[in-house]
C-alpha positions as CSV (number, residue, x, y, z in Angstrom):
1,X,0.0,0.3,0.1
2,X,1.2,3.1,-1.1
3,X,0.6,6.6,1.3
4,X,-0.6,9.8,-0.4
5,X,2.2,12.3,-1.3
6,X,2.5,15.9,-3.0
7,X,2.4,14.0,-6.7
8,X,0.1,11.1,-6.2
9,X,-3.2,9.5,-4.8
10,X,-2.4,6.8,-2.3
11,X,-4.0,3.0,-2.5
12,X,-6.4,3.9,0.3
13,X,-7.4,7.5,-1.5
14,X,-7.6,5.8,-5.2
15,X,-9.6,2.6,-4.0
16,X,-12.1,5.1,-2.3
17,X,-12.1,7.5,-5.7
18,X,-12.8,4.4,-7.8
19,X,-15.3,2.5,-5.8
20,X,-17.2,5.5,-5.5
21,X,-17.4,6.6,-9.2
22,X,-18.5,2.8,-9.9
23,X,-21.4,3.1,-7.4
24,X,-22.2,7.0,-8.6
25,X,-22.1,5.1,-12.2
26,X,-24.5,2.4,-10.6
27,X,-26.8,5.3,-9.0
28,X,-26.8,7.6,-11.9
29,X,-27.8,4.3,-14.3
30,X,-30.4,3.6,-12.0
31,X,-31.5,7.0,-12.0
32,X,-31.7,7.4,-16.0
33,X,-33.1,4.2,-16.6
34,X,-36.1,4.9,-13.8
35,X,-36.4,7.9,-15.6
36,X,-36.5,6.8,-19.4
37,X,-37.5,3.2,-18.9
38,X,-39.7,2.8,-15.8
39,X,-41.7,-0.1,-16.7
40,X,-38.5,-2.0,-18.3
41,X,-36.8,-4.8,-17.5
42,X,-33.4,-3.1,-16.6
43,X,-35.2,-0.6,-14.6
44,X,-36.7,-3.7,-12.3
45,X,-33.2,-4.9,-12.0
46,X,-31.7,-1.6,-11.6
47,X,-34.2,0.3,-9.4
48,X,-34.7,-2.1,-6.3
49,X,-30.6,-1.2,-5.3
50,X,-30.9,2.6,-5.6
51,X,-31.7,2.7,-1.9
52,X,-28.7,0.2,-1.1
53,X,-26.0,1.5,-3.2
54,X,-26.9,5.1,-1.9
55,X,-26.6,4.0,1.6
56,X,-22.9,2.4,0.9
57,X,-22.2,5.5,-1.2
58,X,-22.9,7.7,2.2
59,X,-21.0,5.3,4.0
60,X,-18.0,5.6,1.6
61,X,-18.4,10.0,1.5
62,X,-18.4,10.2,4.6
63,X,-15.3,8.0,5.1
64,X,-13.3,9.3,2.2
65,X,-13.9,13.1,3.3
66,X,-12.3,11.9,6.8
67,X,-9.5,10.3,4.7
68,X,-9.0,13.1,2.9
69,X,-9.2,15.8,6.3
70,X,-6.4,13.4,7.8
71,X,-3.9,13.2,4.7
72,X,-4.3,17.0,3.4
73,X,-1.2,18.1,4.0
74,X,0.1,14.7,2.3
75,X,-1.8,15.0,-1.1
76,X,-1.6,16.6,-4.4
77,X,-2.1,20.3,-4.5
78,X,-5.4,21.2,-6.9
79,X,-4.7,22.9,-9.7
80,X,-6.0,26.3,-9.1
81,X,-9.3,27.8,-7.5
82,X,-12.1,26.1,-10.0
83,X,-11.1,22.8,-9.7
84,X,-10.8,23.0,-5.6
85,X,-14.8,24.5,-5.9
86,X,-15.5,21.8,-8.4
87,X,-13.9,19.2,-5.6
88,X,-15.7,20.7,-2.8
89,X,-19.0,21.1,-4.7
90,X,-18.8,17.3,-5.6
91,X,-18.7,16.4,-1.8
92,X,-21.3,18.7,-1.1
93,X,-23.5,17.1,-2.9
94,X,-22.1,13.6,-2.6
95,X,-23.2,14.0,1.3
96,X,-26.2,16.4,0.7
97,X,-28.5,13.9,-1.8
98,X,-28.1,10.6,0.3
99,X,-28.9,12.6,3.7
100,X,-31.9,14.2,1.9
101,X,-33.0,11.0,0.8
102,X,-32.7,9.3,4.3
103,X,-34.7,12.3,5.9
104,X,-37.2,11.8,3.2
105,X,-37.7,7.5,3.6
106,X,-37.8,8.6,7.6
107,X,-40.5,11.6,7.0
108,X,-42.5,8.3,4.9
109,X,-42.6,6.7,7.7
110,X,-41.5,3.6,5.6
111,X,-39.1,1.1,7.1
112,X,-35.7,1.5,6.1
113,X,-33.2,-1.2,5.9
114,X,-30.7,-0.7,3.6
115,X,-28.2,-4.2,3.2
116,X,-30.4,-5.8,5.5
117,X,-29.3,-3.4,8.4
118,X,-32.4,-2.0,10.1
119,X,-31.9,2.0,10.4
120,X,-35.2,2.9,11.2
121,X,-38.8,0.7,11.5
122,X,-41.7,1.7,9.6
123,X,-44.3,3.6,11.2
124,X,-47.9,4.6,10.7
125,X,-48.8,6.5,8.0
126,X,-50.6,8.7,10.1
127,X,-46.9,9.8,11.7
128,X,-45.8,10.8,8.2
129,X,-44.0,14.0,8.5
130,X,-44.7,16.2,5.4
131,X,-41.8,18.6,5.5
132,X,-39.3,15.9,5.6
133,X,-40.9,14.3,2.5
134,X,-41.9,17.4,0.4
135,X,-37.9,18.5,0.6
136,X,-36.7,15.0,-0.3
137,X,-38.9,15.2,-3.3
138,X,-38.2,18.8,-4.0
139,X,-34.1,18.0,-3.9
140,X,-33.1,14.9,-3.4
141,X,-33.3,13.9,-7.3
142,X,-32.8,17.6,-8.7
143,X,-29.5,17.3,-6.5
144,X,-28.5,13.8,-8.0
145,X,-28.9,15.4,-11.2
146,X,-26.3,18.6,-10.4
147,X,-23.9,15.9,-9.2
148,X,-24.4,14.0,-12.6
149,X,-23.4,17.4,-14.4
150,X,-20.7,17.9,-12.2
151,X,-19.4,14.7,-12.6
152,X,-19.3,14.6,-16.1
153,X,-17.5,18.1,-15.5
154,X,-15.1,16.4,-13.3
155,X,-14.3,13.4,-16.0
156,X,-14.1,16.2,-18.8
157,X,-11.9,18.6,-16.9
158,X,-9.4,15.1,-15.9
159,X,-9.4,14.7,-19.9
160,X,-8.9,18.4,-20.5
161,X,-6.0,18.6,-18.6
162,X,-4.1,15.5,-19.8
163,X,-4.3,16.9,-22.9
164,X,-3.7,20.8,-22.0
165,X,-1.5,20.2,-18.6
166,X,-1.0,19.8,-16.0
167,X,-2.0,16.2,-16.6
168,X,-3.7,15.3,-13.4
169,X,-4.7,11.8,-14.1
170,X,-1.9,9.7,-13.2
171,X,-2.0,11.0,-9.6
172,X,-5.5,9.3,-9.2
173,X,-4.5,5.9,-11.2
174,X,-1.4,5.1,-9.5
């Protein structure tokens, strides 16, 4: 295992980054499929996993954020203010989106047991909390689309810098 350094991200940072990239790809695929082909076989396969993968991503982003803070002095520097702000936006949305989804789930009075682990039990529908479900309904999906746009921009800029410098991709490839 290699540690983070001023020129390259270490094994843990790269594993968290690419693992989350796969998870986010799965989440985007499930949301896009659910939006465009709701009653399809692909939707029937992907959509039931959305909350489970989202819960795993919520844990991973908290772990990743803590890891980044612990290694802040050893990591490669940002290539500029816009890159720094873009990364803050990505982290902010990766925390806010699952939190808002969890808030909506709790407010709906439905049970929540991602990956079979009970987080909270279901309640009577009369105990639903309207402001929680309204907030989740208004923001969870829309912020998810914003995260998709930022993610596409993140990938685009990594390849942009590969051609126009500084080449940042090797820092995360290992």
